[in-house]
C-alpha positions as CSV (number, residue, x, y, z in Angstrom):
1,M,1.4,-8.1,-3.7
2,Y,1.5,-4.0,-2.6
3,N,0.2,-2.8,0.8
4,F,-3.0,-1.3,-1.1
5,P,-5.0,1.5,1.6
6,I,-8.2,0.5,1.9
7,G,-11.1,3.0,1.2
8,V,-15.1,3.2,2.1
9,I,-18.4,4.7,0.7
10,I,-19.4,6.3,3.7
11,N,-22.8,7.0,2.2
12,S,-22.7,3.0,2.5
13,F,-22.7,3.2,6.6
14,R,-26.2,5.0,5.9
15,T,-26.4,7.5,8.3
16,D,-25.5,10.6,9.2
17,I,-22.1,11.8,7.7
18,P,-19.6,12.9,10.8
19,T,-20.7,9.7,12.3
20,A,-19.6,7.9,9.5
21,V,-16.7,9.1,8.9
22,K,-16.1,7.6,12.2
23,K,-17.4,4.2,11.4
24,A,-14.9,4.4,8.5
25,A,-11.8,5.0,11.0
26,E,-13.8,2.4,12.9
27,V,-13.6,-0.8,10.3
28,G,-9.1,0.7,9.4
29,A,-10.1,2.6,6.8
30,Q,-7.7,5.0,6.1
31,G,-10.0,6.9,3.1
32,I,-12.9,7.9,2.1
33,Q,-14.8,8.1,-0.5
34,V,-18.2,10.3,-0.4
35,Y,-20.9,12.0,-2.9
36,A,-21.3,15.3,-3.6
37,T,-24.2,15.3,-6.1
38,S,-26.7,16.5,-4.1
39,G,-27.2,17.6,-0.1
40,E,-25.0,19.2,2.5
41,M,-21.9,17.6,0.3
42,A,-23.3,19.1,-3.2
43,P,-20.8,22.0,-4.1
44,E,-23.5,25.4,-4.2
45,N,-24.7,23.7,-0.6
46,L,-21.1,22.8,0.6
47,V,-19.1,26.5,0.6
48,G,-17.0,28.6,2.6
49,A,-16.3,27.4,5.8
50,K,-18.2,24.4,5.6
51,R,-15.4,22.6,3.6
52,K,-12.3,23.2,5.3
53,E,-14.8,22.1,8.5
54,F,-15.2,18.2,6.5
55,L,-12.2,18.2,5.8
56,D,-11.1,19.1,9.7
57,L,-13.5,16.4,10.7
58,V,-12.2,13.4,7.7
59,K,-8.0,14.5,9.0
60,S,-9.1,14.5,13.0
61,N,-10.1,11.0,12.3
62,G,-7.0,10.0,11.0
63,L,-7.7,10.1,7.4
64,V,-8.2,11.4,3.8
65,I,-10.3,11.3,0.2
66,S,-10.0,9.1,-1.7
67,A,-12.8,10.4,-4.4
68,L,-15.7,12.6,-4.8
69,C,-18.9,10.5,-6.3
70,G,-20.2,12.8,-8.6
71,D,-22.4,10.3,-11.0
72,L,-25.9,12.6,-11.5
73,G,-27.5,9.5,-12.9
74,G,-29.9,10.8,-15.5
75,G,-28.5,8.6,-18.6
76,G,-25.2,9.9,-17.7
77,F,-23.8,12.3,-20.8
78,S,-26.2,10.2,-23.3
79,F,-28.3,13.2,-24.2
80,K,-27.3,16.5,-26.1
81,E,-29.3,18.5,-24.8
82,R,-28.9,17.9,-20.7
83,N,-25.0,18.2,-21.2
84,P,-24.3,21.8,-20.4
85,E,-25.4,21.4,-17.5
86,K,-24.4,18.1,-15.8
87,I,-21.3,19.2,-17.3
88,E,-21.0,22.5,-15.5
89,K,-22.4,21.1,-12.1
90,S,-19.8,18.0,-12.9
91,K,-16.7,21.2,-12.9
92,R,-17.8,23.0,-10.0
93,I,-17.5,19.2,-7.9
94,L,-14.0,19.2,-9.4
95,D,-13.2,21.7,-8.1
96,L,-14.9,20.9,-5.0
97,A,-12.8,17.4,-4.4
98,K,-9.5,19.8,-5.3
99,E,-10.0,21.9,-2.4
100,L,-10.9,18.1,-0.2
101,E,-7.1,17.5,-1.0
102,T,-8.2,14.2,-3.7
103,N,-8.2,15.1,-7.5
104,V,-10.7,12.0,-8.1
105,V,-14.4,12.8,-8.9
106,T,-16.0,9.0,-9.9
107,T,-19.3,8.8,-12.3
108,H,-21.6,7.3,-14.5
109,I,-21.3,8.7,-18.5
110,G,-24.0,5.5,-18.8
111,V,-23.4,3.3,-21.7
112,V,-21.0,3.4,-24.0
113,P,-22.0,1.7,-27.8
114,G,-21.1,-1.1,-29.5
115,D,-20.6,0.7,-32.6
116,K,-18.9,4.0,-32.3
117,N,-21.3,5.2,-35.7
118,H,-24.2,5.3,-33.2
119,D,-26.2,8.8,-32.5
120,R,-25.1,8.6,-29.1
121,Y,-20.9,7.9,-29.0
122,K,-20.6,11.0,-31.2
123,V,-22.6,12.7,-27.7
124,M,-21.0,10.6,-25.3
125,Q,-16.9,11.5,-26.7
126,E,-17.7,15.3,-27.3
127,A,-18.8,15.1,-23.9
128,C,-15.9,14.4,-22.3
129,H,-13.2,16.2,-24.2
130,E,-15.0,18.7,-22.9
131,L,-14.7,16.6,-19.1
132,A,-11.1,15.8,-19.7
133,E,-9.4,19.1,-21.1
134,Y,-10.8,20.6,-17.9
135,A,-9.5,18.1,-15.6
136,D,-6.5,18.0,-16.9
137,S,-6.2,22.0,-16.7
138,I,-6.0,21.6,-13.1
139,D,-4.6,17.9,-12.5
140,A,-7.4,15.8,-11.6
141,H,-9.8,13.4,-13.2
142,F,-13.4,12.0,-14.0
143,A,-13.8,8.4,-13.5
144,I,-15.5,5.8,-15.7
145,E,-17.3,3.3,-13.3
146,T,-16.9,0.3,-15.5
147,G,-19.8,-2.1,-16.5
148,P,-22.4,-0.9,-18.6
149,E,-20.1,-2.2,-21.0
150,T,-17.4,-4.0,-21.4
151,S,-13.4,-3.1,-20.7
152,A,-12.5,-3.4,-24.5
153,V,-15.0,-1.3,-25.1
154,L,-14.2,1.2,-22.6
155,K,-10.6,1.7,-23.5
156,E,-11.5,2.1,-27.1
157,F,-13.7,5.0,-26.5
158,L,-11.1,5.8,-23.9
159,D,-8.2,5.8,-26.0
160,S,-10.5,8.9,-28.6
161,L,-9.8,10.9,-26.4
162,G,-6.5,11.6,-26.5
163,S,-6.1,12.4,-22.4
164,T,-6.5,10.7,-18.8
165,G,-9.0,14.1,-17.5
166,V,-10.8,11.1,-18.0
167,G,-9.9,7.7,-16.4
168,V,-11.5,5.1,-15.1
169,N,-12.5,3.9,-11.6
170,L,-12.5,0.1,-12.3
171,D,-15.4,-1.5,-10.3
172,P,-15.0,-6.1,-10.1
173,A,-18.2,-6.0,-9.7
174,N,-20.5,-4.3,-11.8
175,L,-18.5,-5.4,-14.7
176,V,-19.6,-9.3,-13.2
177,M,-22.3,-8.7,-12.9
178,V,-23.5,-6.3,-15.9
179,T,-21.8,-7.0,-19.1
180,G,-19.6,-10.9,-17.8
181,D,-16.5,-9.5,-18.1
182,D,-13.3,-10.6,-16.5
183,P,-11.7,-7.8,-13.9
184,V,-8.4,-9.4,-13.7
185,K,-8.5,-9.2,-17.9
186,A,-10.3,-5.5,-17.3
187,V,-6.9,-4.4,-15.0
188,Y,-5.0,-5.1,-17.6
189,N,-7.1,-3.3,-20.4
190,L,-7.5,-0.1,-18.2
191,Q,-4.5,0.0,-17.5
192,K,-2.8,3.2,-18.7
193,Y,-6.9,4.8,-17.3
194,I,-6.9,3.5,-13.7
195,V,-7.7,6.2,-10.6
196,H,-9.1,4.4,-8.1
197,T,-11.6,1.3,-7.8
198,H,-13.7,0.4,-6.2
199,A,-14.1,-2.5,-3.8
200,K,-17.5,-4.7,-4.4
201,D,-18.8,-9.0,-5.7
202,G,-21.8,-10.1,-7.2
203,K,-23.2,-12.8,-9.1
204,Q,-24.7,-12.5,-12.7
205,I,-28.1,-14.6,-12.6
206,F,-28.9,-13.9,-16.0
207,Y,-27.8,-11.4,-18.9
208,K,-30.0,-8.8,-19.6
209,D,-29.2,-6.4,-22.1
210,P,-27.2,-3.3,-19.9
211,E,-29.6,-0.1,-21.3
212,I,-32.6,-2.3,-20.1
213,I,-30.4,-2.6,-16.1
214,Y,-29.1,1.4,-16.7
215,G,-31.9,2.8,-17.3
216,M,-31.6,3.5,-21.2
217,K,-33.9,1.0,-22.6
218,Q,-37.7,0.0,-21.2
219,E,-37.5,-4.0,-20.7
220,V,-40.3,-5.4,-22.4
221,I,-41.4,-8.0,-20.2
222,V,-40.5,-7.0,-16.5
223,T,-38.5,-10.2,-15.0
224,E,-36.3,-10.7,-12.2
225,D,-33.1,-8.6,-10.9
226,S,-29.9,-10.5,-13.6
227,F,-27.8,-9.6,-11.1
228,L,-26.3,-9.8,-7.2
229,E,-24.1,-7.5,-5.1
230,V,-23.3,-9.9,-1.7
231,P,-19.9,-9.3,0.6
232,L,-16.3,-9.1,-0.9
233,G,-15.4,-13.1,-1.5
234,E,-19.4,-14.7,-2.1
235,G,-19.8,-13.4,-5.6
236,S,-18.0,-14.8,-8.9
237,V,-15.3,-11.3,-8.3
238,P,-11.5,-13.7,-8.1
239,F,-10.4,-11.5,-5.9
240,K,-6.3,-13.0,-5.3
241,E,-5.7,-12.1,-8.9
242,Y,-7.2,-9.1,-9.2
243,L,-5.2,-7.8,-6.8
244,E,-2.3,-9.3,-7.9
245,A,-3.4,-7.7,-11.2
246,L,-3.4,-4.1,-10.4
247,T,-0.1,-4.6,-7.9
248,D,1.1,-6.7,-11.7
249,I,0.2,-2.8,-13.5
250,G,1.8,-0.8,-10.5
251,Y,-1.6,0.2,-8.9
252,K,-0.7,2.8,-5.3
253,G,-4.5,3.6,-5.4
254,F,-7.0,3.4,-3.0
255,L,-9.4,0.2,-2.5
256,T,-13.3,1.6,-1.7
257,I,-15.3,-0.6,-0.1
258,E,-19.2,0.1,-1.3
259,R,-22.2,-1.3,0.1
260,E,-25.2,-0.9,-1.7
261,V,-27.6,-3.3,-1.1
262,G,-27.9,-5.4,3.0
263,D,-29.5,-5.0,6.3
264,K,-26.4,-4.6,8.0
265,P,-23.9,-2.8,5.9
266,E,-21.0,-1.7,8.6
267,V,-21.3,-5.4,9.8
268,D,-20.3,-6.0,5.8
269,I,-17.7,-3.2,5.2
270,R,-16.6,-4.4,8.6
271,A,-15.6,-8.0,7.4
272,A,-15.2,-6.0,4.1
273,V,-11.4,-4.6,5.3
274,E,-11.1,-8.1,6.9
275,F,-11.6,-9.9,3.5
276,L,-9.3,-7.1,1.7
277,K,-6.3,-6.8,3.5
278,N,-6.4,-10.9,4.7
279,I,-5.5,-10.8,1.0
280,I,-3.1,-8.2,0.9
281,K,-0.9,-10.1,3.6
């Protein structure tokens, strides 16, 4: 099995950025991912010498930046009237990523409809065409996070773009929690496009329309959560088989730990690093 580098989304520590960077090094990670959509890390705020200062902070802790998170929310690129502003902001985040010595920005684009004749399909396609062209022009990637649709639907959508400028950030937990899709099969379906991955685990309690989960539709009757995020190894992601599949396709990028829930994120992240290292051994 390939000796994958392990990363951490430092926002998962739920503390200030300098402290979070140090914690990432302390738990044994080799890289970090950080949100760059708002606040001090947004491209309009991290300007001038601040960019070099952040990169120096990362390097001084023996780390690299695996990717930036550029998820702008609000249904991704599903609404034509909102897309020009979102596309422009996404390009600036990608410019920032390159300056911080990474070429990946992960994002959610919305829920890709299974029906290619759906009005939203073309809207998302047009936005992603523009993003892909820009990414190609600077040798970088926007990486769509898996989950809102099956890997087969996402692959067909990506194939229609004719580029890897828009690629995949494979999150195996989102697949099992939302669509009930098989992460191992997803690796093979999406192998051409995978440029980054998230290491997260979860389980589906019951199926709920992804368009409800991702805010595209209102729930008629409000029900409880349909899925549960859990520490690595406690959910439905078959990590050994999943990592073997990533090895098989020749993926050599990061496994970046994301922990969005739980009262003790640092404890969970430290355990996740050890869990992954033990499988890789």
